[in-house]
C-alpha positions, 0 to 999 in steps of 0.5 A: 500500500501507498500512504499518499500524503497531501504534501504539496500544494496551496496549503503550504503557501499558507503554512509558510506565511502562517508559521512566520506569523502565528507559529510555535516551534515548541508545539510543532516539535511536540504534536506537529499535526495539531500545530500545523492544523492550528496555524493552517486554520488561522492562515486560511481564515485570514487569507479570506479576509486579507487579500494582501496576506493571500497574495503573500501565501501564493507568492511563497508557494510559487517560491517553494515550487521554484526551489527557494532554499528557505521555503524548501527547508520549511516545507521539509520540516513540515513533512518530516515532523508530520511523518514522525507524528503519523508514524507514532499513530500507525505504530499504535494501530499496527498499520504499515505501508510499502511506500510513503509517496506524497504529491511532491514525488510526482511534481516532475511528471505534472507538466507531461501529464497536461501535455499528454491530455492536450495531445490526445485531445482530451483537454483544451485551454479555457480562459488560461486554464487547461480543462477537460470538458466531459460534455464535449468528449461525449459529443465526440463519441468517446466513452464517458460515464453517463453522469459526466456526459451531461456535466458542463463544469470542467475538470481542471488540470492546470489553473490559469496561473500555471498551478497544478491540482489534485487531478494532475498529481492523481493522474501522475500517480496512476502512471507511476503505479502502473510503471512501479507495480504493474498493478491490475487493481487500484483501491483508493480509500478516501472519504465520500465527499471526494466521490465526484473527483474520483469518478472523473479521475478514473474516467480520464485515466481510462480515456488515456488507455489505463486498464487498471481496475480503479476503485474509490473505497468511500467511507462516511463520517464518524458522528457522536452519540447524538448523531452530531459531528464527533467532538471532544468535551471541549467542543474540539474535533477529536484527533486520532491520537487523542481518540486512542488515548481515551480508548485506552483509558476507558479500557483500563477503567473497565478492566479495573471495574471487572477485576473488582467484580471478580469477572476478569482475571488479569494480573494487575501488572498486566492491566496497562498492556491489556488496556492497549490491546482492548482499547485500540482493538475496540476502536478498530473493530467499531470502525470496521464493523460498520458499512463503510459507506454510511455515517455511524454513531460513535458510542464509548459505552458500546465500544468498550463493552464485554457484551454483544458485538464489540471487540472486548467481548470477542477478545474475551471469548477468544481468550476463554476458548484458548483457556479451555484448550490450554487446560485440556492440553489440546492443540490444533495439531492434535486433531487427528480424527475427523469431527462429525457434527450431529447436534443442530448447534454443531451443524449450524456452527459447521455451516458457518465455518464452511462459509468463512472463506467465501465471506473473506473473499467477498470482503476483499473483492468488495472492500467491505470488512463489515461483512466479515465482522457480521459473519 
C-alpha cells in the first residue's frame, strides 16, 4: 500500500506565511499535526479576509515550487515532523505501508501529464486554464460515464496561473503505479465527499488507455452519540491520537471495574498492556464493523463493552476458548480424527465455518470488512 500524503500544494503557501506569523516551534516539535492544523486554520481564515496576506501565501508557494532554499527547508520540516507524528499513530494501530509517496514525488511528471491530455485531445485551454470538458468528449463519441456526459463544469488540470491540482498529481500517480507495480487493481480509500473527483479521475485515466481496475473505497463520517459531528468535551474535533488515548483509558477503567467484580482475571501488572490491546482493538473493530459507506454513531459505552458485538467481548471469548484448550492440553495439531457434527448447534456452527472463506473473499473483492465482522 501507498500512504499518499497531501504534501504539496496551496496549503503550504499558507503554512509558510502562517508559521512566520502565528507559529510555535515548541508545539510543532511536540504534536506537529495539531500545530500545523492550528496555524493552517488561522492562515486560511485570514487569507479570506486579507487579500494582501493571500497574495503573500501564493507568492511563497510559487517560491517553494521554484526551489527557494528557505521555503524548501520549511516545507521539509513540515513533512518530516508530520511523518514522525503519523508514524507514532500507525505504530499504535499496527498499520504499515510499502511506500510513503506524497504529491511532491510526482511534481516532475505534472507538466507531461497536461501535455499528454492536450495531445490526445482530451483537454483544451479555457480562459488560461487547461480543462477537460466531459460534455464535449461525449459529443465526440468517446466513452464517458453517463453522469459526466451531461456535466458542463470542467475538470481542471492546470489553473490559469500555471498551478497544478489534485487531478494532475492523481493522474501522475496512476502512471507511476502502473510503471512501479504493474498493478491490475487500484483501491483508493478516501472519504465520500471526494466521490465526484474520483469518478472523473478514473474516467480520464481510462480515456488515456489505463486498464487498471480503479476503485474509490468511500467511507462516511464518524458522528457522536447524538448523531452530531464527533467532538471532544471541549467542543474540539477529536484527533486520532487523542481518540486512542481515551480508548485506552476507558479500557483500563473497565478492566479495573471487572477485576473488582471478580469477572476478569488479569494480573494487575498486566492491566496497562491489556488496556492497549482492548482499547485500540475496540476502536478498530467499531470502525470496521460498520458499512463503510454510511455515517455511524460513535458510542464509548458500546465500544468498550464485554457484551454483544464489540471487540472486548470477542477478545474475551477468544481468550476463554484458548483457556479451555490450554487446560485440556489440546492443540490444533492434535486433531487427528475427523469431527462429525450431529447436534443442530454443531451443524449450524459447521455451516458457518464452511462459509468463512467465501465471506473473506467477498470482503476483499468488495472492500467491505463489515461483512466479515457480521459473519
